[in-house]
C-alpha positions as CSV (number, residue, x, y, z in Angstrom):
1,L,0.0,0.0,0.0
2,Q,1.4,3.4,-1.0
3,L,-0.2,6.4,0.7
4,R,-0.8,9.4,-1.6
5,R,0.8,11.7,0.9
6,G,4.1,9.9,0.5
7,G,6.3,7.9,2.8
8,D,7.4,4.3,2.6
9,P,5.1,1.7,1.1
10,L,3.3,-0.5,3.7
11,R,3.3,-4.2,3.2
12,L,-0.2,-5.8,3.6
13,T,0.7,-9.4,2.7
14,P,2.9,-11.9,4.7
15,D,6.2,-13.0,3.2
16,G,6.0,-16.1,1.0
17,V,2.4,-15.4,-0.2
18,N,1.9,-14.9,-3.9
19,A,-0.8,-12.3,-3.7
20,F,-3.0,-10.8,-6.4
21,S,-6.5,-9.5,-7.2
22,P,-6.7,-6.9,-4.4
23,A,-10.1,-5.5,-3.7
24,F,-10.8,-2.7,-1.1
25,A,-13.8,-3.2,1.2
26,P,-16.5,-0.6,0.6
27,D,-15.7,1.2,3.8
28,G,-11.9,1.2,3.0
29,T,-10.9,-0.5,6.3
30,S,-9.6,-3.7,4.8
31,V,-8.4,-5.2,1.5
32,A,-9.2,-8.8,0.3
33,Y,-6.8,-10.5,-2.0
34,V,-6.1,-14.0,-3.4
35,G,-3.2,-16.1,-2.1
36,F,-1.8,-18.4,-4.8
37,Q,0.2,-21.6,-4.6
38,E,0.6,-23.8,-7.6
39,K,-1.6,-27.0,-7.7
40,H,-3.6,-25.9,-4.6
41,P,-7.0,-24.2,-4.3
42,C,-6.6,-20.4,-4.0
43,R,-6.8,-18.8,-0.6
44,L,-9.1,-15.9,0.2
45,M,-7.1,-13.5,2.3
46,L,-8.0,-10.3,4.3
47,A,-5.8,-7.6,5.6
48,Q,-6.7,-4.6,7.7
49,V,-5.7,-1.2,6.3
50,P,-3.4,0.5,6.7
51,S,-1.2,-2.0,8.5
52,G,-3.2,-4.5,10.5
53,P,-3.0,-8.3,10.5
54,S,-3.4,-10.3,7.3
55,G,-4.9,-13.8,7.3
56,E,-6.8,-16.5,5.4
57,I,-10.6,-16.3,5.7
58,G,-11.5,-19.0,3.3
59,R,-10.4,-21.1,0.3
60,C,-11.6,-21.8,-3.2
61,R,-12.8,-25.4,-3.6
62,S,-10.9,-26.1,-6.8
63,A,-9.7,-23.0,-8.7
64,E,-6.1,-22.1,-8.3
65,V,-6.7,-18.4,-9.3
66,T,-9.7,-16.1,-9.0
67,S,-10.7,-12.5,-9.0
68,L,-12.5,-10.8,-6.1
69,G,-15.4,-8.3,-5.8
70,W,-17.0,-7.1,-2.5
71,D,-20.7,-7.2,-1.7
72,H,-22.0,-3.7,-1.2
73,N,-22.3,-4.2,2.6
74,G,-18.7,-5.4,3.1
75,H,-19.7,-8.7,4.6
76,A,-19.2,-10.9,1.6
77,L,-16.9,-11.5,-1.4
78,F,-17.8,-12.7,-4.9
79,Y,-15.3,-14.7,-6.9
80,E,-15.2,-17.4,-9.5
81,D,-14.6,-21.1,-8.6
82,R,-15.4,-24.7,-9.5
83,F,-16.9,-27.1,-7.0
84,N,-14.7,-29.8,-8.5
85,A,-12.0,-29.8,-11.2
86,S,-14.3,-31.1,-13.9
87,Q,-16.8,-28.2,-13.6
88,F,-16.8,-24.9,-15.4
89,L,-16.1,-21.7,-13.5
90,H,-19.1,-20.1,-11.9
91,I,-19.7,-17.2,-9.5
92,V,-19.7,-17.8,-5.8
93,R,-20.7,-15.6,-2.8
94,Y,-18.5,-16.1,0.3
95,D,-20.1,-14.8,3.5
96,I,-17.2,-13.5,5.6
97,D,-19.2,-13.6,8.9
98,T,-20.3,-17.3,8.6
99,G,-17.8,-18.8,6.1
100,V,-20.6,-20.1,3.9
101,A,-19.9,-20.2,0.1
102,T,-23.0,-20.1,-2.1
103,Q,-23.0,-20.8,-5.8
104,I,-24.6,-17.8,-7.6
105,T,-24.3,-18.7,-11.3
106,R,-24.4,-22.0,-13.2
107,S,-22.0,-22.0,-16.1
108,G,-22.0,-25.0,-18.5
109,E,-25.5,-24.4,-19.6
110,S,-26.5,-23.0,-23.0
111,G,-22.9,-23.1,-24.3
112,S,-21.3,-21.1,-21.4
113,V,-17.8,-22.2,-20.3
114,A,-17.0,-19.8,-17.5
115,D,-18.5,-17.0,-15.5
116,Y,-15.9,-14.7,-14.0
117,Q,-14.8,-11.2,-12.7
118,P,-17.9,-10.4,-10.6
119,A,-18.6,-6.8,-9.5
120,M,-21.5,-5.9,-7.3
121,S,-23.3,-2.6,-7.9
122,P,-22.8,0.0,-5.2
123,D,-26.5,-0.3,-4.2
124,G,-26.3,-4.1,-3.9
125,N,-29.1,-4.8,-6.3
126,T,-27.2,-6.1,-9.4
127,L,-24.2,-8.3,-9.9
128,L,-22.2,-7.7,-13.1
129,F,-20.0,-10.5,-14.5
130,F,-18.5,-11.8,-17.7
131,R,-19.6,-15.1,-19.3
132,Y,-17.3,-16.8,-21.8
133,L,-19.2,-19.0,-24.4
134,K,-18.0,-21.7,-26.7
135,G,-17.0,-20.2,-30.0
136,D,-15.0,-17.3,-28.4
137,R,-18.0,-15.2,-27.5
138,L,-17.8,-13.0,-24.4
139,Q,-20.9,-11.6,-22.7
140,L,-21.3,-8.9,-20.1
141,V,-24.2,-10.1,-17.9
142,L,-26.2,-8.3,-15.2
143,R,-27.9,-10.5,-12.6
144,A,-30.6,-9.1,-10.3
145,M,-29.9,-10.3,-6.8
146,K,-33.5,-10.1,-5.7
147,D,-34.9,-12.7,-8.2
148,G,-31.8,-14.1,-10.0
149,S,-33.0,-12.9,-13.4
150,Q,-30.1,-12.2,-15.8
151,R,-29.8,-9.8,-18.8
152,V,-27.0,-9.8,-21.3
153,L,-25.7,-6.3,-21.7
154,V,-23.0,-6.9,-24.4
155,D,-22.5,-10.0,-26.5
156,D,-19.6,-10.2,-29.0
157,D,-16.1,-11.5,-29.4
158,A,-14.2,-8.5,-28.1
159,D,-12.2,-8.4,-24.8
160,K,-14.1,-6.2,-22.3
161,Y,-13.6,-4.4,-19.0
162,A,-16.5,-3.0,-17.0
163,A,-17.1,-0.9,-13.9
164,W,-20.1,0.5,-12.1
165,S,-20.9,4.2,-11.6
166,E,-21.1,5.3,-8.0
167,D,-24.9,5.6,-8.1
168,S,-25.3,2.1,-9.8
169,S,-27.2,3.7,-12.7
170,T,-24.5,3.1,-15.3
171,V,-22.1,0.4,-16.4
172,F,-19.0,1.7,-18.1
173,V,-17.6,-0.8,-20.7
174,A,-14.2,-0.6,-22.4
175,R,-13.8,-3.0,-25.4
176,N,-10.7,-4.1,-27.4
177,Q,-11.5,-4.8,-31.0
């Protein structure tokens, strides 16, 4: 962590942990990240900011790598995982308070191969994620958390990046074509 006002960088991760996919909690008091060790399920890690303790809060079931996104209330993480090595990637919600992991999406249906890079809207009503389909198609999908309905926002073969506006009214999409 490098403070904008200057000074020496602060280390948030313990030595020996390959850390990636940092995601700051909505209130800014902690950062979640993924701990990676080859041929092992990834570890969900949490560090207090600016220099508190860092530790494992959970593990992926099968995926070695994943990307993280916070729930709007700061009590859960969304990430992609497989419940076993033969499954496609799907989105999981991990409740930090209880340790319960709940499958949110079901990839492998209708030609989908992987659901990944979840991002919850700031108001907590809609989950944005990417869905990779057979034939090199990439969809940007919005999932209503209230009823589970899904809507494809973009469907083409271009690489995409997306982010929510602060008021949850807009999804910004960058595409490489």
